[in-house]
Structure formats: structure tokens, C-alpha cells
N, C-alpha and C positions, 0 to 999 in steps of 0.2 A: 972547453970540452973535457978537460981533466976534472973539473968540478963535478960534472955529471957522473963520472966514474966513482966519485966519492959519495955523492948524495943519493944516487939510486939505491945502492945496497942499504944505506941507512934508512931510507923511506920504506923499503921492503921489510926490513927488520922491525921497524916501529909498527907497521901495519900488521905483521904477524903477531907481534906482542899484544896489540890491541885486540886482535881476534882471539888470541889465547886467553886474555883477561875476560872477554865476553863469554867465551865457552865455559870458563871456570865458574863465572857467576851464574850461568844457566844451570850448570851441573850441581852447584852447591845450594840451589833453591832460592836465589835472590829474587826471582820473578814469579814465585808460586802463587801469591795472593795479591794481585794489584788492586782488586776491588775492595778487599777488607781494609787495607791501609787508608784508602780514600774515605771509607765510611766511618772509620774509627775517629776521625777528627770531628765528626758531627755529634758524637755521643758525649753528653754532659755528665761526667761523674762527680763533679764538685757538689758538695753539700752546701745548702744555703746557710748563711750566718745567722 
């Protein structure tokens, strides 16, 4: 039972830390253009030898 008193606050803190990291990533524009990055891999910019 005493283990739960130790683990529950740690789990809540880690959950809030993950939520904070996600909100920071959204605010800083990490998810602005998900389609462009997927299409960029298909563009061949290499010049033939």
C-alpha cells in the first residue's frame, strides 16, 4: 500500500510532463505540415550521372 503512495504521484507527474511536452510541440509548430513531409520523400532531386 505504501508503494502506491509513492508511485501514483510519480505517474501523475510523468503524465503532466508528457502533456506539457505535447502542448509545447503543438505550440511550436511541430505538426503544421504533416502532408508536405510525406510528399517530400517522393520528390527526386538527384541529378543523373
